[in-house]
C-alpha positions as CSV (number, residue, x, y, z in Angstrom):
1,X,11.2,-10.5,-25.0
2,X,14.0,-8.1,-24.0
3,X,13.4,-8.7,-20.3
4,X,13.4,-12.5,-20.8
5,X,16.8,-12.2,-22.5
6,X,18.2,-10.2,-19.6
7,X,16.8,-12.7,-17.1
8,X,18.5,-15.5,-19.0
9,X,21.9,-13.8,-18.5
10,X,21.2,-13.5,-14.8
11,X,20.3,-17.1,-14.7
12,X,23.5,-18.2,-16.4
13,X,25.8,-16.0,-14.4
14,X,29.4,-15.2,-15.5
15,X,31.5,-17.4,-17.7
16,X,32.0,-19.8,-14.8
17,X,28.4,-19.8,-13.7
18,X,29.0,-17.6,-10.7
19,X,26.0,-15.4,-9.7
20,X,26.3,-11.7,-10.5
21,X,26.6,-9.3,-7.6
22,X,25.8,-6.4,-9.9
23,X,23.9,-5.3,-11.8
24,X,21.0,-6.4,-9.7
25,X,17.8,-8.0,-11.0
26,X,15.1,-5.7,-9.4
27,X,11.8,-7.2,-10.4
28,X,8.8,-5.0,-9.7
29,X,5.6,-6.8,-8.7
30,X,2.1,-5.6,-8.9
31,X,-1.4,-7.1,-9.4
32,X,-0.8,-7.4,-13.1
33,X,2.1,-9.7,-12.4
34,X,-0.4,-12.4,-11.4
35,X,-3.2,-11.5,-13.7
36,X,-1.5,-10.8,-17.1
37,X,-0.5,-14.2,-18.7
38,X,2.8,-12.8,-20.2
39,X,3.8,-11.1,-16.9
40,X,2.9,-14.2,-14.9
41,X,5.1,-16.3,-17.2
42,X,8.0,-13.9,-16.6
43,X,7.4,-14.0,-12.8
44,X,7.4,-17.8,-12.8
45,X,10.6,-17.7,-14.8
46,X,12.1,-15.3,-12.2
47,X,11.1,-17.8,-9.5
48,X,13.1,-20.5,-11.3
49,X,16.1,-18.2,-11.3
50,X,15.5,-17.5,-7.6
51,X,15.5,-21.2,-6.9
52,X,18.8,-21.7,-8.8
53,X,20.9,-18.7,-7.7
54,X,18.8,-16.1,-5.8
55,X,19.4,-13.3,-8.3
56,X,15.9,-11.7,-8.3
57,X,14.9,-9.0,-5.9
58,X,11.1,-9.1,-5.7
59,X,9.9,-5.5,-5.1
60,X,6.3,-5.0,-4.4
61,X,4.7,-1.9,-6.0
62,X,1.4,-1.6,-4.1
63,X,0.1,2.0,-4.6
64,X,2.8,4.3,-5.9
65,X,5.2,4.3,-8.8
66,X,8.7,3.7,-7.3
67,X,12.3,3.5,-8.3
68,X,14.7,1.1,-6.6
69,X,18.5,1.1,-6.4
70,X,21.4,0.0,-4.2
71,X,20.7,-2.6,-1.5
72,X,17.2,-1.6,-0.6
73,X,16.9,2.1,-1.4
74,X,13.7,3.2,-3.1
75,X,11.7,6.3,-3.7
76,X,8.2,7.2,-4.7
77,X,7.8,9.3,-7.9
78,X,5.4,12.1,-7.2
79,X,6.5,14.5,-9.9
80,X,4.0,14.0,-12.7
81,X,6.5,15.5,-15.2
82,X,8.9,12.7,-14.4
83,X,6.2,10.1,-14.9
84,X,5.3,11.5,-18.3
85,X,8.9,12.1,-19.3
86,X,11.1,9.3,-18.0
87,X,14.2,10.9,-19.5
88,X,13.9,13.5,-16.8
89,X,14.0,11.0,-13.9
90,X,16.4,12.0,-11.2
91,X,16.9,10.1,-7.9
92,X,19.6,10.9,-5.4
93,X,20.0,9.7,-1.8
94,X,22.3,12.5,-0.8
95,X,23.5,11.0,2.5
96,X,22.5,8.4,5.2
97,X,22.8,9.2,8.9
98,X,22.1,6.1,11.0
99,X,20.5,6.3,14.4
100,X,22.0,3.9,17.0
101,X,18.7,2.8,18.7
102,X,20.3,0.6,21.4
103,X,22.6,3.5,22.5
104,X,19.5,5.7,22.9
105,X,18.1,2.9,25.2
106,X,21.3,2.8,27.2
107,X,21.3,6.5,27.7
108,X,17.6,6.6,28.7
109,X,17.9,3.6,31.0
110,X,21.4,3.1,32.3
111,X,22.4,0.1,34.5
112,X,19.3,-1.8,33.6
113,X,19.0,-5.4,34.7
114,X,17.7,-7.1,31.7
115,X,16.1,-9.9,33.7
116,X,13.7,-7.4,35.2
117,X,11.1,-5.6,33.2
118,X,12.0,-1.9,33.1
119,X,8.8,-0.3,32.2
120,X,5.1,-0.9,31.5
121,X,5.2,-1.1,27.7
122,X,1.4,-0.5,27.6
123,X,1.9,2.9,29.2
124,X,2.8,5.5,26.7
125,X,4.4,7.8,29.3
126,X,6.8,5.2,30.4
127,X,8.8,5.3,27.1
128,X,8.9,9.1,26.9
129,X,12.5,9.3,28.0
130,X,13.6,6.8,25.4
131,X,11.7,8.6,22.7
132,X,13.3,11.9,23.9
133,X,16.8,10.3,23.4
134,X,15.8,9.2,19.9
135,X,14.6,12.7,19.1
136,X,17.9,14.2,20.2
137,X,19.7,11.8,17.9
138,X,17.3,12.7,15.0
139,X,18.0,16.4,15.6
140,X,21.7,15.7,15.3
141,X,21.1,13.7,12.1
142,X,19.1,16.6,10.6
143,X,21.9,19.0,11.4
144,X,24.4,16.7,9.7
145,X,22.2,16.6,6.6
146,X,21.9,20.4,6.6
147,X,25.7,20.9,6.9
148,X,26.3,18.3,4.2
149,X,23.8,20.0,1.8
150,X,25.5,23.4,2.4
151,X,28.9,21.9,1.7
152,X,27.8,20.1,-1.5
153,X,26.0,23.3,-2.7
154,X,29.3,25.2,-2.4
155,X,31.2,22.6,-4.4
156,X,28.4,22.5,-7.1
157,X,28.1,26.3,-7.5
158,X,31.9,27.0,-7.8
159,X,33.1,26.8,-11.4
160,X,36.3,25.3,-10.2
161,X,34.6,23.0,-7.7
162,X,34.7,19.2,-8.1
163,X,30.9,18.8,-8.4
164,X,30.2,21.7,-10.7
165,X,29.4,19.5,-13.7
166,X,26.5,17.8,-11.9
167,X,25.4,21.0,-10.3
168,X,25.4,23.3,-13.3
169,X,22.2,24.1,-15.2
170,X,21.7,21.8,-18.1
171,X,20.0,22.5,-21.5
172,X,16.6,21.6,-20.0
173,X,17.1,24.4,-17.4
174,X,17.7,22.0,-14.5
175,X,20.8,20.6,-12.9
176,X,21.7,16.9,-13.1
177,X,21.5,16.7,-9.3
178,X,19.1,19.0,-7.5
179,X,19.9,19.1,-3.8
180,X,16.5,20.6,-3.0
181,X,14.8,17.5,-4.5
182,X,17.2,14.9,-3.2
183,X,16.3,12.5,-0.4
184,X,18.2,12.8,3.0
185,X,18.1,9.4,4.6
186,X,17.7,8.6,8.3
187,X,18.9,5.1,8.9
188,X,18.2,3.0,11.9
189,X,19.9,0.0,13.5
190,X,19.4,-2.4,16.4
191,X,15.7,-1.9,17.2
192,X,15.7,-5.5,18.4
193,X,18.5,-4.8,21.0
194,X,16.9,-1.5,22.0
195,X,13.6,-3.1,23.0
196,X,15.5,-6.1,24.6
197,X,17.5,-3.7,26.9
198,X,14.3,-1.9,27.9
199,X,11.9,-4.9,28.3
200,X,14.1,-8.0,28.7
201,X,12.6,-9.5,25.5
202,X,13.4,-9.4,21.8
203,X,11.0,-8.4,19.1
204,X,10.0,-12.0,18.3
205,X,9.5,-13.0,21.9
206,X,6.5,-10.9,22.9
207,X,3.6,-9.4,21.0
208,X,3.7,-6.4,23.4
209,X,7.4,-5.9,22.7
210,X,6.7,-6.1,19.0
211,X,4.1,-3.4,19.3
212,X,6.5,-1.3,21.2
213,X,8.9,-1.6,18.3
214,X,6.2,-0.4,15.9
215,X,5.5,2.5,18.2
216,X,9.2,3.5,18.2
217,X,9.5,3.4,14.4
218,X,6.2,5.2,14.0
219,X,7.6,8.0,16.2
220,X,10.7,8.2,14.1
221,X,8.6,8.3,10.9
222,X,6.4,11.1,12.2
223,X,9.5,13.1,13.4
224,X,11.0,12.8,9.9
225,X,7.8,14.2,8.4
226,X,7.8,17.1,11.0
227,X,11.5,18.0,10.4
228,X,11.0,17.7,6.6
229,X,8.5,20.5,6.8
230,X,10.4,22.5,9.3
231,X,13.7,22.5,7.5
232,X,12.4,22.1,3.9
233,X,14.4,18.9,3.5
234,X,13.1,15.6,2.2
235,X,13.9,13.4,5.1
236,X,13.0,9.7,5.0
237,X,13.6,6.5,7.0
238,X,15.7,3.7,5.5
239,X,16.9,0.4,6.7
240,X,20.6,1.0,6.9
241,X,22.6,-1.8,5.2
242,X,25.2,-1.3,7.9
243,X,27.8,-3.7,6.6
244,X,30.4,-2.2,9.0
245,X,28.2,0.0,11.2
246,X,26.4,-3.0,12.8
247,X,29.7,-4.1,14.2
248,X,31.4,-0.8,14.8
249,X,28.6,0.7,16.8
250,X,28.2,-2.5,18.9
251,X,32.0,-2.4,19.7
252,X,31.8,1.3,20.7
253,X,28.9,0.6,23.0
254,X,30.6,-2.4,24.6
255,X,33.3,0.0,25.8
256,X,31.0,2.9,26.8
257,X,27.9,1.0,28.1
258,X,28.8,-2.3,29.9
259,X,25.1,-3.3,30.0
260,X,25.2,-3.6,26.2
261,X,26.9,-7.0,26.5
262,X,23.6,-8.5,27.6
263,X,21.9,-7.7,24.3
264,X,24.6,-7.4,21.7
265,X,24.6,-10.4,19.3
266,X,27.6,-12.5,18.2
267,X,30.6,-13.9,20.1
268,X,32.5,-11.0,21.6
269,X,35.5,-13.3,22.4
270,X,35.9,-13.8,18.7
271,X,35.4,-10.0,18.0
272,X,32.1,-10.9,16.2
273,X,29.8,-8.5,18.1
274,X,27.0,-6.9,16.1
275,X,23.6,-5.3,16.3
276,X,20.7,-6.7,14.4
277,X,20.0,-4.9,11.1
278,X,17.5,-2.1,11.3
279,X,14.1,-3.4,12.4
280,X,14.8,-7.0,11.6
281,X,14.2,-9.9,14.0
282,X,17.4,-11.5,15.3
283,X,19.0,-13.6,12.6
284,X,18.8,-16.7,14.8
285,X,15.3,-16.0,16.0
286,X,13.4,-19.4,16.2
287,X,10.5,-18.2,14.1
288,X,9.4,-19.6,10.7
289,X,9.9,-17.6,7.5
290,X,6.2,-16.7,7.1
291,X,6.0,-15.3,10.6
292,X,9.2,-13.3,10.1
293,X,7.8,-11.8,6.8
294,X,4.4,-11.0,8.3
295,X,5.9,-9.3,11.4
296,X,8.8,-7.4,9.8
297,X,6.7,-6.2,6.9
298,X,4.5,-4.3,9.3
299,X,7.3,-1.8,9.7
300,X,7.7,-1.3,5.9
301,X,5.0,1.4,5.3
302,X,6.9,3.5,7.9
303,X,10.3,3.1,6.2
304,X,9.7,5.0,3.0
305,X,13.2,4.8,1.5
306,X,13.6,1.1,1.5
307,X,13.2,-2.1,3.5
308,X,14.0,-5.7,2.6
309,X,13.4,-9.2,4.0
310,X,15.8,-12.1,3.3
311,X,15.1,-15.7,3.2
312,X,18.6,-17.0,4.1
313,X,18.0,-20.5,2.7
314,X,21.7,-21.6,3.0
315,X,22.4,-24.7,1.0
316,X,18.7,-25.7,0.6
317,X,17.0,-25.2,-2.8
318,X,13.4,-24.3,-2.5
319,X,11.3,-25.2,-5.6
320,X,10.2,-22.5,-8.1
321,X,6.6,-23.4,-7.3
322,X,7.1,-22.8,-3.5
323,X,8.8,-19.5,-4.3
324,X,6.0,-18.4,-6.6
325,X,3.4,-19.3,-4.0
326,X,5.4,-17.4,-1.4
327,X,5.6,-14.3,-3.6
328,X,1.9,-14.4,-4.2
329,X,1.0,-14.8,-0.5
330,X,3.4,-12.0,0.4
331,X,1.8,-9.7,-2.2
332,X,-1.8,-10.6,-1.1
333,X,-1.4,-10.7,2.7
334,X,1.5,-8.5,3.8
335,X,2.9,-5.0,3.5
336,X,6.3,-6.3,2.5
337,X,8.3,-3.9,0.3
338,X,11.0,-6.3,-1.0
339,X,11.9,-9.9,-0.6
340,X,14.8,-12.0,-1.7
341,X,15.8,-15.7,-1.7
342,X,19.4,-15.7,-0.5
343,X,21.3,-19.0,-0.9
344,X,25.0,-19.7,-0.2
345,X,27.6,-21.0,-2.7
346,X,31.1,-22.4,-2.7
347,X,33.3,-21.5,-5.6
348,X,36.6,-23.3,-6.4
349,X,39.6,-21.2,-7.5
350,X,41.2,-24.3,-9.1
351,X,38.4,-25.6,-11.4
352,X,35.8,-22.8,-11.1
353,X,33.1,-25.3,-9.9
354,X,30.1,-23.7,-8.2
355,X,28.5,-25.7,-5.5
356,X,25.5,-25.1,-3.3
357,X,26.2,-24.4,0.3
358,X,29.4,-23.5,2.1
359,X,31.9,-26.3,1.8
360,X,35.5,-26.8,2.9
361,X,36.4,-28.7,-0.3
362,X,35.4,-28.4,-3.9
363,X,32.7,-30.9,-4.9
364,X,34.2,-31.1,-8.4
365,X,38.0,-31.5,-8.0
366,X,38.4,-31.8,-4.2
367,X,40.6,-28.7,-3.9
368,X,40.6,-26.8,-0.6
369,X,41.3,-23.6,-2.5
370,X,37.7,-22.5,-2.3
371,X,35.7,-19.5,-1.1
372,X,32.1,-18.9,-0.1
373,X,29.6,-16.4,-1.5
374,X,26.3,-15.2,-0.2
375,X,24.5,-11.9,0.5
376,X,26.3,-9.7,3.0
377,X,23.2,-7.4,3.0
378,X,21.5,-6.6,-0.3
379,X,24.2,-8.0,-2.6
380,X,26.4,-11.0,-3.1
381,X,30.0,-10.9,-2.0
382,X,32.9,-13.1,-1.0
383,X,32.7,-14.2,2.6
384,X,36.5,-14.0,2.9
385,X,36.2,-10.2,2.4
386,X,33.6,-9.8,5.2
387,X,34.4,-8.1,8.5
388,X,34.1,-10.2,11.7
389,X,30.7,-8.8,12.8
390,X,29.1,-10.1,9.5
391,X,30.8,-13.5,10.1
392,X,29.1,-13.5,13.5
393,X,25.8,-12.7,11.8
394,X,26.3,-15.4,9.2
395,X,26.7,-18.0,12.0
396,X,23.5,-16.9,13.5
397,X,21.7,-17.1,10.2
398,X,22.4,-20.8,10.2
399,X,20.5,-21.1,13.5
400,X,17.4,-19.5,12.1
401,X,14.5,-21.1,10.3
402,X,14.3,-19.7,6.8
403,X,12.7,-22.7,5.0
404,X,10.4,-21.8,2.1
405,X,7.3,-23.9,2.7
406,X,4.1,-22.4,1.3
407,X,1.0,-24.2,0.2
408,X,-1.1,-22.9,-2.7
């Protein structure tokens, strides 16, 4: 099988056995993956690879035909012509504008004492001001998309423009990139810190606070649909990867909004301050992996352009059987869009030994000339290249409970 041959390459890694950052192994899962013997065999083989090096990205295709790309980006294919003629497939995320949800909370409720509940979260009227601030930010994001579209169109239409080649009409009568059919992404960051500022509790600490988080993201999803129709623009929510934005926005807010220090994660004295990614639970939240998956996945139907859940297993190596059982349970009992097993590795510059976990010395030759590798967001990278806010998050991951323990 061609797919099996590709999977074998991902399993082996490069010439030294290092896991590939790219190309990614996006494995689409549907009911046939468990029912069809050949597909089931391939899925179990993928679980072996996930146990060894975490390469597979398990993407759950529940109702729609979808395409996946980048860290977590995905889109539903609704054009029947594209389904019948795959050579005509086009998918472009034109731009991502990320909404800083904690800042919306600071603006709505300044000088809040986090130890005191600020509002009755069961009263819809009590969060109206916060939703208003989010709506203002969404309107700015839409304007940014409209301006970007206008600018790109100008560069595509001009014969001497830098984007003319992808904007010109091809032999099939269509441009390579059609700005009218592209997706204009609305990212979100720090839902956990936003609700913590408002209520005094994080997403994982209260069922009512968790429901408030769902209400906030539902509001954003409905607004995206409303503005899509109003401006004839395909707007869609996405979990922003936010490799740098998670730290940059947190540091800006520390200067502008002193109350933010009470909710921002990471050690500010070490310049490691950051916001929790998108709608995720805090990296260090003391909840088991199953609870994290069940709760976080409830947001996924609202985030049409991509969401992901990581099992940051560190140096542990879950068995292929436990991973398969986890994938099956997630498919059957949750709304999860995408799941990965994300281990950590130490790689030696002297002898190229690859060891499980983050070590100070090479397990092979004892050299100290080593570096760590794990997923920064949706892809593997060298930890020495990370900014300080992601280092702060990595430390918090080690405090969380990501053990893969699933019975049949």
